[in-house]
C-alpha positions as CSV (number, residue, x, y, z in Angstrom):
1,X,36.9,56.0,122.4
2,X,35.2,59.1,121.1
3,X,36.6,61.6,118.5
4,X,37.6,64.1,121.2
5,X,39.6,61.5,123.2
6,X,41.3,60.3,120.0
7,X,42.2,63.9,119.0
8,X,43.7,64.4,122.5
9,X,45.7,61.2,122.3
10,X,46.9,62.1,118.9
11,X,48.0,65.5,120.0
12,X,50.1,64.1,122.9
13,X,51.7,61.6,120.5
14,X,52.6,64.4,118.1
15,X,54.0,66.6,120.8
16,X,56.0,63.7,122.2
17,X,57.5,63.0,118.7
18,X,58.3,66.7,118.3
19,X,60.2,66.7,121.6
20,X,62.0,63.5,120.8
21,X,62.8,64.1,117.1
22,X,63.3,67.8,116.6
23,X,66.6,69.6,117.3
24,X,64.5,72.5,118.5
25,X,63.2,71.7,122.1
26,X,60.8,74.6,121.8
27,X,59.1,73.4,118.7
28,X,55.4,74.1,118.8
29,X,52.7,71.5,117.7
30,X,49.1,72.6,117.4
31,X,45.9,71.0,116.1
32,X,43.6,73.7,114.9
33,X,41.9,75.1,111.7
34,X,41.9,73.1,108.5
35,X,45.4,73.5,107.0
36,X,48.4,71.2,107.5
37,X,51.6,73.3,107.5
38,X,55.1,73.5,108.8
39,X,57.3,76.6,109.4
40,X,60.5,76.5,111.3
41,X,59.7,75.8,114.9
42,X,56.0,75.2,114.4
43,X,53.9,72.3,113.0
44,X,50.1,72.6,112.7
45,X,47.8,69.7,112.2
46,X,44.3,70.3,110.8
47,X,41.3,69.4,112.9
48,X,39.8,66.4,111.1
49,X,38.1,63.1,111.7
50,X,40.4,61.4,114.2
51,X,38.1,58.3,114.2
52,X,39.3,57.7,110.6
53,X,42.4,55.4,111.0
54,X,43.8,55.9,107.6
55,X,43.6,59.7,108.0
56,X,45.4,59.4,111.2
57,X,48.1,57.2,109.7
58,X,48.7,59.7,106.8
59,X,48.9,62.6,109.2
60,X,51.4,60.7,111.5
61,X,53.5,60.0,108.4
62,X,53.5,63.6,107.5
63,X,54.5,64.5,111.0
64,X,57.5,62.1,110.9
65,X,58.5,63.6,107.6
66,X,58.3,67.3,108.7
67,X,59.9,66.6,112.1
68,X,62.7,64.9,110.2
69,X,63.3,68.1,108.3
70,X,63.4,70.0,111.5
71,X,66.0,67.6,112.9
72,X,68.2,66.8,109.9
73,X,67.8,69.4,107.1
74,X,69.8,72.6,106.7
75,X,67.5,75.0,105.0
76,X,70.3,77.2,103.8
77,X,70.9,74.9,100.9
78,X,67.3,75.2,99.8
79,X,67.7,79.0,99.6
80,X,70.8,78.5,97.7
81,X,69.1,76.1,95.3
82,X,66.1,78.4,94.7
83,X,68.5,81.3,93.9
84,X,70.0,79.1,91.0
85,X,66.8,77.7,89.4
86,X,63.6,75.9,90.0
87,X,65.3,72.8,88.7
88,X,68.0,72.9,91.2
89,X,65.4,73.3,94.0
90,X,63.3,70.4,92.8
91,X,66.2,67.9,92.5
92,X,67.6,69.0,95.8
93,X,64.2,68.5,97.5
94,X,63.8,65.0,96.0
95,X,67.3,63.9,97.0
96,X,67.0,65.4,100.5
97,X,63.6,63.9,101.1
98,X,65.1,60.4,100.5
99,X,68.3,61.0,102.5
100,X,66.3,62.6,105.5
101,X,63.6,59.8,105.6
102,X,66.3,57.1,105.5
103,X,68.1,58.8,108.4
104,X,64.8,59.1,110.4
105,X,64.0,55.4,109.7
106,X,67.5,54.3,110.9
107,X,67.2,56.5,114.1
108,X,63.6,55.7,115.1
109,X,62.2,52.2,114.8
110,X,58.7,53.5,114.8
111,X,59.4,55.7,111.8
112,X,59.8,53.0,109.1
113,X,56.4,51.3,109.5
114,X,54.8,54.7,109.8
115,X,56.4,56.2,106.7
116,X,55.9,53.0,104.7
117,X,52.3,52.9,105.6
118,X,52.1,56.5,104.4
119,X,53.5,55.5,101.0
120,X,51.0,52.6,100.8
121,X,48.1,54.9,101.4
122,X,49.5,57.5,99.0
123,X,49.6,54.9,96.3
124,X,46.0,53.9,97.0
125,X,44.9,57.5,96.9
126,X,47.0,58.2,93.7
127,X,49.0,60.9,95.4
128,X,52.1,59.7,93.6
129,X,52.0,60.7,89.9
130,X,51.9,58.0,87.3
131,X,55.1,58.2,85.3
132,X,53.1,57.8,82.0
133,X,51.3,61.1,82.8
134,X,54.4,63.2,83.4
135,X,56.1,65.7,81.1
136,X,59.8,65.0,80.3
137,X,61.0,67.5,83.0
138,X,58.7,65.8,85.6
139,X,59.7,62.3,84.4
140,X,63.4,62.7,85.1
141,X,62.6,64.1,88.5
142,X,60.1,61.3,89.0
143,X,62.9,58.8,88.2
144,X,65.1,60.2,90.9
145,X,62.1,60.3,93.4
146,X,60.9,56.7,92.8
147,X,64.3,55.1,92.4
148,X,65.6,56.9,95.5
149,X,62.6,56.0,97.7
150,X,62.5,52.4,96.4
151,X,66.1,51.4,96.3
152,X,67.7,53.8,98.9
153,X,64.9,54.5,101.5
154,X,63.7,50.8,101.1
155,X,60.1,51.7,100.1
156,X,59.8,48.8,97.7
157,X,56.1,49.3,97.2
158,X,57.2,52.0,94.7
159,X,59.1,49.5,92.6
160,X,56.5,49.5,89.8
161,X,56.7,53.3,89.6
162,X,60.5,53.3,89.7
163,X,60.8,50.7,86.9
164,X,58.3,52.4,84.8
165,X,60.0,55.8,85.2
166,X,63.3,54.2,84.3
167,X,61.9,52.7,81.1
168,X,60.2,55.9,80.0
169,X,63.2,58.0,80.8
170,X,65.5,55.6,78.8
171,X,63.1,56.1,75.9
172,X,63.3,59.8,76.3
173,X,67.0,60.5,76.9
174,X,68.7,57.2,76.5
175,X,69.7,54.2,78.7
176,X,73.3,55.3,79.3
177,X,72.4,58.8,80.7
178,X,69.5,57.3,82.7
179,X,72.0,54.8,84.3
180,X,74.4,57.6,85.2
181,X,71.7,59.6,86.8
182,X,70.6,56.4,88.8
183,X,74.2,56.0,89.9
184,X,74.1,59.5,91.4
185,X,70.8,58.8,93.1
186,X,72.2,55.7,94.7
187,X,75.0,57.8,96.3
188,X,72.2,59.1,98.6
189,X,72.7,55.8,100.4
190,X,75.9,57.3,102.0
191,X,74.9,60.9,102.2
192,X,75.3,62.3,105.7
193,X,73.7,65.8,105.5
194,X,71.9,68.3,103.3
195,X,75.2,69.4,101.8
196,X,75.7,65.9,100.5
197,X,72.3,65.9,99.1
198,X,73.0,69.2,97.4
199,X,76.2,67.8,95.8
200,X,74.2,64.9,94.4
201,X,71.5,67.2,93.0
202,X,74.2,69.3,91.3
203,X,75.9,66.2,89.9
204,X,72.6,65.1,88.3
205,X,72.2,68.6,86.7
206,X,75.9,68.5,85.7
207,X,75.2,65.2,83.8
208,X,72.4,66.8,81.9
209,X,74.5,69.8,81.0
210,X,77.4,67.5,80.0
211,X,75.1,65.5,77.7
212,X,73.8,68.7,76.2
213,X,77.3,69.9,75.5
214,X,78.3,66.6,74.0
215,X,75.2,66.7,71.8
216,X,76.2,70.2,70.6
217,X,79.6,68.9,69.5
218,X,78.1,66.1,67.4
219,X,74.9,67.8,66.3
220,X,76.3,69.1,62.9
221,X,77.8,65.6,62.0
222,X,74.6,63.9,62.8
223,X,72.6,66.4,60.7
224,X,75.0,65.9,57.7
225,X,74.7,62.1,57.9
226,X,71.0,62.3,58.1
227,X,70.8,64.7,55.1
228,X,73.0,62.3,53.0
229,X,70.7,59.4,53.8
230,X,67.7,61.4,52.8
231,X,69.2,62.4,49.5
232,X,70.2,58.8,48.6
233,X,66.8,57.3,49.3
234,X,63.3,57.9,48.0
235,X,61.8,55.8,50.8
236,X,59.4,58.0,52.8
237,X,60.1,55.9,55.9
238,X,63.9,56.6,55.9
239,X,66.0,58.1,58.7
240,X,65.5,61.5,57.2
241,X,61.8,61.4,58.0
242,X,62.5,60.3,61.6
243,X,65.0,63.2,62.1
244,X,62.4,65.7,60.8
245,X,59.8,64.4,63.3
246,X,62.3,64.5,66.0
247,X,63.2,68.1,65.5
248,X,59.7,69.4,65.4
249,X,58.9,72.4,67.7
250,X,57.0,72.2,70.9
251,X,57.6,70.8,74.4
252,X,59.2,67.3,74.6
253,X,57.0,64.7,76.2
254,X,57.6,61.5,78.0
255,X,55.8,59.3,75.5
256,X,57.1,60.8,72.2
257,X,59.1,57.7,71.3
258,X,58.1,54.1,70.8
259,X,59.3,51.8,73.7
260,X,62.8,50.4,73.4
261,X,64.0,52.8,70.7
262,X,66.8,55.1,71.6
263,X,66.2,58.8,71.0
264,X,68.0,60.9,68.5
265,X,70.5,63.6,69.4
266,X,68.0,66.3,68.7
267,X,65.3,64.7,70.8
268,X,67.6,64.4,73.8
269,X,68.8,67.9,73.4
270,X,65.2,69.2,73.3
271,X,64.3,67.4,76.5
272,X,67.4,68.5,78.4
273,X,66.9,72.0,77.4
274,X,63.3,71.8,78.6
275,X,64.5,70.4,82.0
276,X,67.2,73.0,82.5
277,X,65.0,76.0,81.5
278,X,61.8,74.8,83.2
279,X,59.8,77.2,85.4
280,X,58.5,76.6,88.9
281,X,55.2,75.5,87.5
282,X,56.9,72.9,85.3
283,X,58.4,71.0,88.2
284,X,57.2,67.7,89.7
285,X,55.0,68.7,92.6
286,X,56.5,67.8,96.0
287,X,54.8,64.7,97.4
288,X,54.4,66.1,100.8
289,X,52.7,69.2,99.5
290,X,50.3,66.9,97.8
291,X,49.9,65.0,101.0
292,X,49.3,68.2,103.0
293,X,46.6,69.2,100.5
294,X,45.0,65.8,100.9
295,X,44.8,65.8,104.7
296,X,43.7,69.4,104.6
297,X,40.8,68.6,102.1
298,X,39.8,65.7,104.3
299,X,39.8,67.8,107.4
300,X,37.6,70.4,105.7
301,X,35.2,67.7,104.7
302,X,35.1,66.3,108.3
303,X,34.5,69.7,109.7
304,X,31.5,70.3,107.3
305,X,30.1,67.0,108.5
306,X,30.7,67.7,112.2
307,X,30.8,71.3,113.3
308,X,31.8,70.3,116.8
309,X,35.3,69.2,115.6
310,X,36.5,72.8,115.9
311,X,35.6,72.8,119.6
312,X,37.4,69.7,120.6
313,X,39.5,69.9,123.8
314,X,43.3,69.9,123.8
315,X,44.0,66.8,125.9
316,X,42.7,64.5,128.6
317,X,45.8,64.8,130.9
318,X,47.2,68.1,132.2
319,X,50.3,68.9,134.0
320,X,49.3,70.4,137.4
321,X,51.2,72.2,140.2
322,X,49.2,70.6,143.0
323,X,47.6,67.3,143.9
324,X,45.3,66.0,146.6
325,X,47.4,64.7,149.5
326,X,46.9,62.6,152.6
327,X,49.7,62.2,155.2
328,X,48.4,58.7,156.0
329,X,49.3,57.6,152.5
330,X,53.1,57.6,153.1
331,X,55.5,55.8,155.5
332,X,58.5,58.1,155.6
333,X,60.6,55.9,158.0
334,X,60.0,52.8,155.9
335,X,61.0,54.8,152.8
336,X,64.2,55.9,154.4
337,X,65.0,52.4,155.5
338,X,64.4,50.9,152.1
339,X,66.4,53.6,150.3
340,X,69.5,51.8,151.6
341,X,68.5,48.6,149.7
342,X,67.7,50.7,146.7
343,X,71.1,52.3,146.8
344,X,72.9,49.0,147.1
345,X,71.1,47.4,144.2
346,X,70.9,50.2,141.7
347,X,74.4,51.4,142.5
348,X,75.6,48.3,140.8
349,X,73.6,48.5,137.5
350,X,73.5,52.3,136.9
351,X,77.2,53.0,137.1
352,X,80.2,52.0,135.0
353,X,83.1,51.2,137.3
354,X,86.3,52.8,135.9
355,X,89.7,52.3,137.5
356,X,91.3,55.6,138.3
357,X,95.0,56.5,138.3
358,X,97.0,55.6,141.3
359,X,96.8,58.2,144.1
360,X,99.0,58.8,147.1
361,X,98.3,59.6,150.8
362,X,100.3,60.0,154.0
363,X,99.4,56.6,155.5
364,X,99.3,53.1,154.0
365,X,101.3,49.9,153.4
366,X,102.6,50.4,149.9
367,X,105.3,53.0,149.2
368,X,105.6,54.8,145.9
369,X,109.5,54.9,145.5
370,X,109.5,58.0,143.1
371,X,107.7,60.0,145.8
372,X,110.4,59.5,148.5
373,X,112.6,62.3,147.1
374,X,109.8,64.8,148.0
375,X,110.0,64.0,151.8
376,X,112.7,66.7,152.5
377,X,110.5,69.3,150.9
378,X,107.6,68.4,153.2
379,X,105.7,66.0,150.8
380,X,104.8,63.0,152.9
381,X,102.1,61.6,150.6
382,X,104.2,58.6,149.6
383,X,101.9,55.7,150.2
384,X,99.9,54.2,147.3
385,X,96.3,53.7,147.0
386,X,94.0,52.8,144.0
387,X,90.4,53.8,144.0
388,X,87.4,53.1,141.8
389,X,85.9,56.2,140.3
390,X,82.2,56.0,139.4
391,X,81.1,57.5,136.1
392,X,77.5,58.6,136.4
393,X,75.7,57.5,133.2
394,X,72.0,57.3,134.2
395,X,68.8,59.4,134.5
396,X,65.8,57.8,136.0
397,X,62.1,58.9,135.7
398,X,59.7,57.4,138.3
399,X,56.2,57.5,137.0
400,X,53.5,56.6,139.7
401,X,49.9,55.6,139.1
402,X,47.6,57.6,141.4
403,X,44.3,56.5,139.9
404,X,41.2,55.4,141.9
405,X,42.1,51.7,141.7
406,X,45.3,52.4,143.6
407,X,43.1,53.3,146.7
408,X,42.4,49.6,147.4
409,X,44.3,47.4,149.8
410,X,46.9,50.0,150.7
411,X,48.3,50.2,147.1
412,X,48.7,54.0,147.1
413,X,50.6,54.0,150.3
414,X,52.9,51.2,149.1
415,X,53.4,53.2,145.8
416,X,54.1,56.5,147.6
417,X,56.6,54.9,150.0
418,X,58.3,53.0,147.2
419,X,58.6,56.1,145.1
420,X,60.2,58.1,147.9
421,X,62.5,55.2,148.7
422,X,63.6,55.1,145.1
423,X,64.1,58.8,145.0
424,X,66.2,58.8,148.2
425,X,68.3,55.8,147.1
426,X,69.0,57.4,143.7
427,X,69.9,60.7,145.4
428,X,72.4,58.8,147.5
429,X,73.8,57.2,144.3
430,X,74.2,60.7,142.8
431,X,71.8,59.8,140.0
432,X,69.4,62.4,138.6
433,X,65.8,61.4,139.0
434,X,62.3,62.8,138.5
435,X,59.1,61.5,140.2
436,X,55.7,62.2,138.7
437,X,52.2,61.1,139.5
438,X,49.3,60.7,137.1
439,X,45.5,60.1,137.3
440,X,44.8,62.4,140.2
441,X,41.7,64.2,139.3
442,X,42.1,68.0,139.1
443,X,38.4,68.7,138.6
444,X,38.2,69.4,135.0
445,X,35.8,67.6,132.7
446,X,37.4,64.4,131.4
447,X,40.8,65.7,132.5
448,X,43.2,64.0,134.8
449,X,46.3,65.5,136.4
450,X,50.1,64.9,136.0
451,X,51.8,66.1,139.0
452,X,55.6,66.4,139.4
453,X,56.6,65.6,142.9
454,X,60.3,65.9,142.2
455,X,62.2,67.3,139.3
456,X,65.6,66.1,137.9
457,X,67.3,69.1,139.5
458,X,65.6,69.1,143.0
459,X,66.0,66.9,146.1
460,X,63.3,64.5,147.3
461,X,61.0,66.3,149.7
462,X,58.8,63.7,151.7
463,X,56.0,66.3,152.0
464,X,55.4,66.1,148.2
465,X,54.9,62.3,148.1
466,X,51.7,61.4,150.1
467,X,49.5,61.6,147.1
468,X,45.9,60.4,147.4
469,X,44.4,58.0,144.8
470,X,41.6,59.3,142.8
471,X,40.7,59.5,139.1
472,X,41.4,57.6,135.8
473,X,44.5,55.7,134.6
474,X,45.9,57.4,131.5
475,X,49.2,55.4,131.9
476,X,50.3,55.7,128.2
477,X,49.8,59.5,128.1
478,X,51.6,60.0,131.3
479,X,54.5,57.9,130.0
480,X,54.6,60.1,126.9
481,X,54.9,63.3,129.1
482,X,57.7,61.7,131.1
483,X,59.5,60.7,127.9
484,X,59.5,64.3,126.7
485,X,61.4,65.2,129.8
486,X,63.6,62.1,129.9
487,X,64.5,62.5,126.2
488,X,66.2,65.7,126.8
489,X,68.6,64.4,129.4
490,X,72.3,64.1,128.5
491,X,72.9,60.9,130.4
492,X,73.8,57.7,128.4
493,X,71.4,55.4,130.3
494,X,67.8,56.5,130.6
495,X,65.4,54.5,132.7
496,X,61.7,54.7,133.5
497,X,60.3,53.0,136.6
498,X,56.5,52.7,136.2
499,X,54.7,51.9,139.5
500,X,51.2,50.9,138.7
501,X,48.5,48.3,139.6
502,X,48.5,47.3,135.9
503,X,45.1,48.5,134.5
504,X,45.5,51.4,132.0
505,X,42.5,53.2,130.5
506,X,43.9,52.8,127.0
507,X,46.2,49.9,126.2
508,X,47.2,51.1,122.8
509,X,48.6,54.3,124.2
510,X,50.8,52.3,126.5
511,X,52.0,50.2,123.6
512,X,52.7,53.4,121.6
513,X,54.7,54.9,124.5
514,X,56.7,51.7,124.7
515,X,57.6,52.1,121.0
516,X,58.7,55.7,121.5
517,X,60.7,54.7,124.5
518,X,62.5,52.0,122.6
519,X,63.2,54.4,119.7
520,X,65.0,56.9,121.9
521,X,66.8,54.3,124.0
522,X,64.7,54.5,127.2
523,X,64.4,51.3,129.2
524,X,60.9,50.9,130.9
525,X,60.7,48.7,134.0
526,X,57.1,48.2,135.3
527,X,56.7,47.5,139.0
528,X,53.4,46.1,139.8
529,X,52.0,47.4,143.1
530,X,50.1,44.5,144.7
531,X,49.5,43.2,141.2
532,X,50.6,40.1,139.4
533,X,50.3,41.7,136.0
534,X,50.9,45.0,134.1
535,X,48.9,45.3,130.9
536,X,51.1,46.0,127.9
537,X,54.1,44.0,129.3
538,X,54.9,40.3,129.2
539,X,55.0,38.5,132.5
540,X,58.8,38.3,132.2
541,X,59.1,42.1,131.7
542,X,58.0,43.3,135.2
543,X,58.3,42.6,138.9
544,X,55.8,42.9,141.7
545,X,55.8,44.6,145.1
546,X,53.3,43.3,147.6
547,X,54.7,45.3,150.5
548,X,57.1,48.2,150.6
549,X,59.6,45.9,152.3
550,X,59.6,43.9,149.1
551,X,61.0,46.7,147.0
552,X,64.6,45.7,147.5
553,X,63.9,42.2,146.4
554,X,61.8,43.4,143.5
555,X,64.7,45.5,142.3
556,X,67.2,42.6,142.7
557,X,64.7,40.4,140.7
558,X,64.6,43.0,138.0
559,X,68.4,43.1,137.8
560,X,68.4,39.2,137.6
561,X,66.0,39.4,134.7
562,X,68.2,42.0,133.1
563,X,65.3,44.4,132.9
564,X,67.7,47.3,133.4
565,X,69.9,46.5,130.4
């Protein structure tokens, strides 16, 4: 696959993730220029070398992180923190990053390996700051960052960084205070929102202020004791010498003390004062800002090496309002006949049967005694009847392969007729459904069409179903587009029926779409049209239709195999 195709594939994935993850359904995702950035409602990815797998993995991790902020972060608290001090903003950013990424990893199964791979690559490329190279302000923030990512978000590849930061921080401000800070960081485990993250960040700063106030109370006593020791001893290595060194002017640094020696009161006071009064430039740089700079730099390098990158197309599948049709490719009568079997089968698995309250009517065999008194007033509905009320809980997307290979052996006609039968049967059930075709060539260079024959809110019209087979088989990309629409549906059960002869152009994109579907709770049921296999699925995960009359049996087999669960 060439760079242009890889870029197009990546763009579809990014847009699918944006639709699925972000609370804003209108979020814009673009791939252009050389800068990675996010503003509310818009994420831009730089045009880089999409043949570089590691660069793709870093970029995808950055997308997950930024989309996580779109979905889970309340930006008001960041404005509030910035108004207080750069220190407040930095601690909030660290805690919120940990909380948000943990929430994303719990919500989407594909997020954890992607974000963990990002951390691994960041370590290799030294994007995480070595704790031994940090100032005291950055070290305490680094302690919160590495400890939170390692022990709350589960990114244990950062354990060496976390333990190193803990030891250095203990040397700088004492073990007891470090342990109390860590206890606050661990509370991120149960944080539910940005407000909780703000409370934790404020609690950490409150600990520092509390320690500074306590130091002020004992400062004079400690100075007196140290002075007495100096007067009573002529030893140049006595405690008085150490106190003098500890109270020297200048910024406190992480490595000022020998390892395993507890700092003096004056040293702790100096470090805390530095932290609380630090400027914006003094803060630990946000990891994802560093990451954005890294992918931007690599994109610029790639563009210098290949000037054609800026001219790459936007995608190899396009939504189109028309498709090539042939009335001979559809058997309407057979579809209507089979829709009854579809109704009988799917009606049982797409509904929850709920017992309603007892209702009354004017005829029947069981009398409701407490209704008899209403007869003189003209109420003759005194006979009891119990009914089952169906609770509609499903939305179904039917995705149909219309590629050139479907033109053989009547496959396209079988697929069209099956699709119409499914749509009619689901309509009879009262289930919202969408029918889309992919692969039909629309005439553009390396571009294939995605045609919507029926939307969720429209009725099935047979005239929109006799699609002709022609073009490639971008199955995975078509699934991604269908998932964008299906993900926005309010129904509890979401189902995708994939009608195909089983040979996609790109197997990896099918596998990716299946991971996205699993992450958002969409069940994908492949139906092989005159095919004994569907690539990307195990043999136990699909059913076959050799003739349109087999559709009912195929659906019953799918139910038997529990593919709809």
